[in-house]
C-alpha positions, 0 to 999 in steps of 0.5 A: 459383554465386550468381545474382540471386534473380529469375533463379534463381526465373524459371529455377526456374518454367520447369523445375519439375516441379510446375507446371501441365501445361497451362501447360507445354504452352502454353509448349512450343507457344510455343517450337516456334512461334517455332522454326518461324517463325524457321526458315521465315523463314531458309529462305525468305529464303535461297531468295529470295537464291538465286533473285536470285543465279541470275537476276543471274548469268544476266542478267550472263552476257549483259549487261555490268556497265557499258556505254559507248555513243556518240551515234546508236549510233556510237562513234569511236576506241574503242581510245583509249577502251578504253585510258582506261577500263582505267586505272580500278582496278575495270575488269578488261576491255573489249570493243567491240560493234555492236548493231543490229536485224535480221530473220532468215529461214529458209525460210518462218520470219521472226523479228526479233532484236537482232544483236550484233557482237562480238570472241569473244576479248574478249567472253568476258572481259566476259561468260559467254556461252561457258559457255552454249553448247549446241551449236557453239562461240562462238569459231567466229565469225571475220571474213569467214566470216559465222557466227552464234550464235543463242539456243535459242528463236530457233533453235527458232522459225526451225527451224534447227540447226548448219550451216544458213544463215539470211538476215539483213536489215538495216533500213538499205536501199541505193538502186538504180535500182529503189528502196530495197533492204534489205541482205541477207546469208547467215550460217551457224549455228555455235553455239546458246546458252541463258542461261535468260532468254527475253529473250535466248534468243528475240531475240539473235544474235551475229556477228563484229564485222567482219561486223557492220561490213560489214552495217550499214556502220559502218566503223571505228566501233562502237556502244560498249564493254562493261566487266567490273568487279572488283566488280559492286556498284561499277558506279554509282560506277565509272560516276560516276568514268569520266564524269569521267575521260572528260570530254575524250573527247567525246559518250558515254553510260554505263549500268550493269547496275543501270539496265538492269534496275532494275525487275526487281531492284527487284521482286525486292527488294520481294518479299523485303521483303514475304515478310519482313513476312509471315513475321515475323507468324508469329514474332509470333503465336508470340511473343505466345503467351508472353502467354497462357503468362505470364498463366496462370503468374501466376494459378497463382503468385499465392500464391508472389508474395504470399509473396515480397512479404511476404518483402521482394521489390519489385514490380520483382523480381516483374516480372523473375522473369516476364520471365526465364521468358518471355524464356527461352521466346523465347531457346530457341525462337529459337536452335532455329529459327536452328539449324534454319533455317541447317542447312536453308538450307545443305543445301537442294540435298540435301534437296529432291531427297530429298523429290522422290524420296521422294514422287515429285514435282518442285517445279520441272519442267524443261520449265516452269522454266528454274531447275529446282533450288531455289537457296539463298544464306544471308546471315548479315545476314538471320540476325542480323536475324531473330534480333534481331526474334524476341528483341525480339518475345519480350521485348515479349510478357513485359511485360504479364503481368510488370507484372500480376504486379508489381501483385499485392496480397499480402493479396488473393492470400492471402485464400483460401489 
């Protein structure tokens, strides 16, 4: 197969056996450096994607994709609103809730908590709290039986277990001849959940919607509706659509999960971008080792360049010969790194336990971290971005040495040959 002579000679210079061994060593080092940098970048971003996905899953196991609340925490005629929002094609389910502050006590222990009144059957359709139950049963919450489901940390701080009875104190008092007396009600612990987020595990308690309405004197009102969407990333758009669709309903407020946890997810995204820049510098350092490789190659091949020039090769042709040589180092290193990074990212759940068992260490101790397994989520968009960045850096690194080779004067190069 006939190749352009620039490509042919560039490939020849890359694989020739008579070349300077030191130059070959530098070329191999540059190639391996690019491969390691690309692989590290793919693995780290995949792990950060995995952590982001895991945390988002845990947050949305308790929080909702979309939330509609009424003014002063009171939404009237919620069945009608539930029927209206169900018309939107993205809305899969809705569930009413009552949200209020409460003071829980057991023996001498007292803890403040957010008390959420729910209908267990409907709540299971908008959140995954049932899958996080450690003890008891979420569906054991029944109207009139005054059961309560506590977060694992909250139950530990109170010192309660299944079957124990805790007193829930509502901040709204009732007037009596002796003064204002807070409303108290005894609830039996029927379940304990653990999401893995301290914000919820230490300060959230579930009771039945009817029991919450009696305790907080809500009557037929609820605090709002929680919605589950077919695509959680469409939450802002769905919120905009519903605000127009419910324009005739009355006063209400719509918020989505991206607003409720905006600072948290913004911080995670910022960390991912910073890590990309830091690790991209590793790839840049390895790529610019190509500069030293080609500079030495140009010096070593000065006689060859002069002969090619005397045979009629143009300066541009000489430049392309060394661009091919340097680009080949970058391409091979990038492809090796991409293949290695993808393999590690896809099998990290197997590799990490093997390394932990081999060296007798544990990277994420279960008694310290809620996420004890190293998650990984490979996104091909990240892989493509990393590959393009690496190839561009490798190509840029070839320009200066190649232009220097193109400016070689044949007479000067052959003077001492």
